[in-house]
BANUTI-882123 format. One record per residue (C-alpha): residue in one letter; y, x, z negated. Coordinates in steps of 0.05 Angstrom, whole numbers, always signed. Layout:
BEGIN
- A, Y, X, Z
...
//
This chain:
BEGIN
- M, +74, -291, -375
- S, +59, -231, -329
- L, +115, -210, -285
- K, +73, -230, -214
- P, +65, -305, -230
- L, +131, -299, -249
- I, +159, -279, -187
- K, +120, -327, -147
- K, +146, -380, -196
- L, +214, -360, -176
- L, +202, -353, -103
- R, +185, -430, -100
- S, +264, -439, -111
- S, +304, -446, -46
- L, +363, -412, -78
- C, +321, -345, -94
- I, +287, -349, -29
- N, +367, -354, +0
- I, +385, -296, -49
- V, +329, -252, -31
- S, +334, -268, +39
- W, +409, -246, +34
- I, +393, -185, +0
- A, +339, -162, +48
- A, +379, -169, +104
- H, +439, -133, +85
- Y, +396, -82, +52
- M, +362, -72, +123
- R, +430, -67, +156
- L, +453, -10, +104
- V, +395, +21, +127
- F, +402, +16, +200
- H, +474, +45, +196
- T, +459, +95, +150
- N, +409, +130, +187
- S, +410, +167, +256
- W, +366, +127, +303
- K, +332, +151, +374
- F, +299, +94, +417
- I, +247, +127, +459
- H, +231, +91, +526
- E, +278, +41, +516
- E, +282, +33, +598
- I, +219, -13, +584
- P, +243, -69, +550
- Q, +310, -55, +581
- E, +280, -69, +656
- Y, +251, -135, +627
- W, +331, -157, +601
- S, +362, -134, +662
- Q, +328, -184, +703
- D, +325, -242, +653
- K, +243, -239, +648
- P, +214, -257, +591
- F, +152, -225, +556
- V, +116, -214, +488
- G, +133, -163, +452
- C, +87, -137, +392
- F, +87, -84, +330
- W, +41, -77, +276
- H, +59, -126, +217
- G, +77, -58, +171
- R, +129, -43, +219
- L, +168, -109, +201
- A, +223, -86, +162
- M, +271, -52, +217
- M, +240, -87, +282
- S, +306, -136, +285
- F, +340, -85, +305
- C, +279, -56, +358
- W, +297, -113, +404
- H, +377, -103, +414
- H, +407, -140, +470
- T, +445, -204, +499
- S, +392, -252, +498
- T, +354, -290, +450
- V, +290, -264, +427
- Y, +245, -309, +377
- M, +195, -285, +328
- L, +126, -317, +303
- I, +131, -323, +232
- S, +84, -353, +181
- A, +92, -415, +146
- H, +86, -380, +73
- R, +134, -366, +27
- D, +143, -298, +48
- G, +148, -324, +117
- Q, +209, -362, +93
- I, +240, -307, +68
- I, +230, -263, +135
- T, +253, -323, +169
- K, +320, -324, +138
- S, +331, -251, +134
- I, +320, -232, +214
- G, +366, -296, +226
- Y, +424, -251, +196
- H, +405, -207, +252
- G, +406, -259, +306
- I, +328, -266, +313
- K, +307, -329, +323
- T, +238, -360, +297
- I, +176, -406, +309
- V, +139, -416, +245
- G, +62, -413, +250
- S, +13, -364, +267
- T, -40, -341, +322
- S, -92, -376, +283
- K, -74, -429, +223
- G, -29, -483, +254
- G, -40, -446, +321
- S, -34, -510, +371
- Q, +47, -532, +347
- A, +64, -462, +341
- L, +33, -446, +415
- R, +71, -507, +453
- S, +135, -475, +417
- I, +117, -406, +443
- L, +103, -429, +511
- K, +168, -474, +522
- V, +213, -408, +485
- L, +176, -367, +543
- K, +180, -420, +606
- S, +257, -423, +584
- G, +270, -347, +598
- H, +264, -318, +527
- S, +224, -270, +497
- I, +175, -280, +430
- V, +155, -220, +388
- I, +89, -229, +353
- T, +50, -186, +296
- P, -16, -185, +324
- D, -51, -168, +260
- G, -7, -220, +219
- P, +5, -253, +176
- R, -62, -228, +134
- G, -95, -178, +169
- P, -139, -139, +179
- R, -90, -78, +185
- F, -80, -51, +259
- K, -126, -108, +289
- V, -101, -146, +346
- N, -111, -223, +343
- P, -139, -246, +407
- G, -93, -301, +410
- L, -32, -256, +437
- I, -75, -240, +504
- A, -91, -314, +506
- I, -4, -333, +499
- A, +14, -282, +547
- R, -40, -306, +598
- M, -19, -372, +594
- A, +62, -362, +601
- K, +41, -310, +654
- V, +77, -254, +626
- D, +72, -182, +603
- I, +56, -157, +531
- V, +109, -102, +503
- P, +89, -58, +447
- G, +138, -23, +399
- T, +145, -2, +343
- F, +192, +40, +288
- S, +188, +100, +234
- I, +240, +130, +194
- Q, +240, +189, +156
- R, +258, +172, +89
- R, +209, +117, +64
- L, +160, +83, +13
- I, +101, +56, +35
- W, +76, -8, -1
- K, -6, -2, -14
- S, -11, -74, +5
- W, -57, -87, +70
- D, -16, -74, +116
- R, +20, -12, +89
- L, +95, -40, +97
- I, +142, +13, +105
- F, +197, +6, +64
- P, +254, +46, +97
- L, +315, +81, +58
- P, +382, +105, +81
- F, +415, +165, +92
- G, +357, +198, +142
- R, +337, +190, +220
- G, +290, +143, +249
- V, +259, +121, +315
- F, +240, +67, +358
- V, +182, +70, +399
- F, +164, +32, +464
- G, +95, +33, +493
- K, +68, +17, +567
- P, +68, -62, +584
- I, +0, -93, +595
- P, +18, -129, +657
- Y, +1, -204, +663
- A, -39, -191, +730
- S, -90, -151, +691
- L, -93, -212, +638
- K, -113, -259, +688
- D, -186, -242, +678
- K, -214, -277, +617
- D, -275, -242, +607
- A, -229, -176, +604
- T, -194, -208, +536
- Q, -237, -160, +490
- A, -219, -101, +533
- L, -146, -117, +533
- T, -154, -135, +457
- L, -174, -54, +445
- E, -128, -25, +501
- L, -67, -63, +459
- E, -97, -37, +392
- Q, -100, +31, +419
- R, -31, +29, +450
- L, +4, +2, +386
- N, -36, +58, +352
- D, -7, +102, +394
- I, +61, +95, +396
- S, +59, +80, +320
- K, +28, +157, +308
- Q, +83, +180, +353
- A, +132, +153, +316
- D, +103, +178, +247
- A, +101, +244, +282
- L, +174, +248, +301
- C, +194, +232, +232
- G, +152, +284, +198
- H, +92, +242, +175
- Q, +20, +233, +182
- P, -5, +170, +217
- I, -14, +109, +170
- E, -95, +98, +164
- S, -127, +38, +187
- L, -154, -19, +140
- K, -212, +14, +94
- T, -215, -47, +45
- D, -188, -118, +44
- Q, -161, -100, -32
- E, -85, -110, -39
- E, -59, -59, -75
- P, +11, -72, -111
- A, +45, +2, -120
- C, +87, +46, -75
- Y, +81, +120, -55
- S, +133, +159, -12
//
């Protein structure tokens, strides 16, 4: 049996999922505490938290690894995670960092997830979504995120991270795998206010605007850590390898 089918078979086991999740969570905590971090425009989410005002946060799927530490505050934050096996690992991993989850996506299983999201937002808690997840295309915002913020009457806050020492997994999302003993940054972008979301005819323009803001802060974060920007998607083919 080749390695990839064996790994998939092992990850069907609840015990294996629990072990992998525990390792992942504690590794990310190690990375966080062995790097020096700078928060840029942290006043943006802090203003919402100080007013107990919920928002929809978002970041690109490839920046998932350290984003549990991005929304550090005392109120509860939820993250929308797919029901896929990988989603189970992510759910358990970020749970160690105090992030709660809603299972679903902005497309598949959307109606049930939407009800849960709106309930969370109306209760005063914020939710974080990867608008190009769970399957891409990379750096393309699913308009469902705009619709969610519109229905909940909340603002959208973009965020990202980058890190000096890292590997890039050649998956569709170019997942950043962070390494210890360096420096990193978290960057927040200018919010898209609910007032601009009211016009449904502006959905396409707002989608493009959000994509631009997410790309801009991701490029800024990478530049601050000495990296060139990660390129947008050119092919749907998955490449299971890493490069630094």
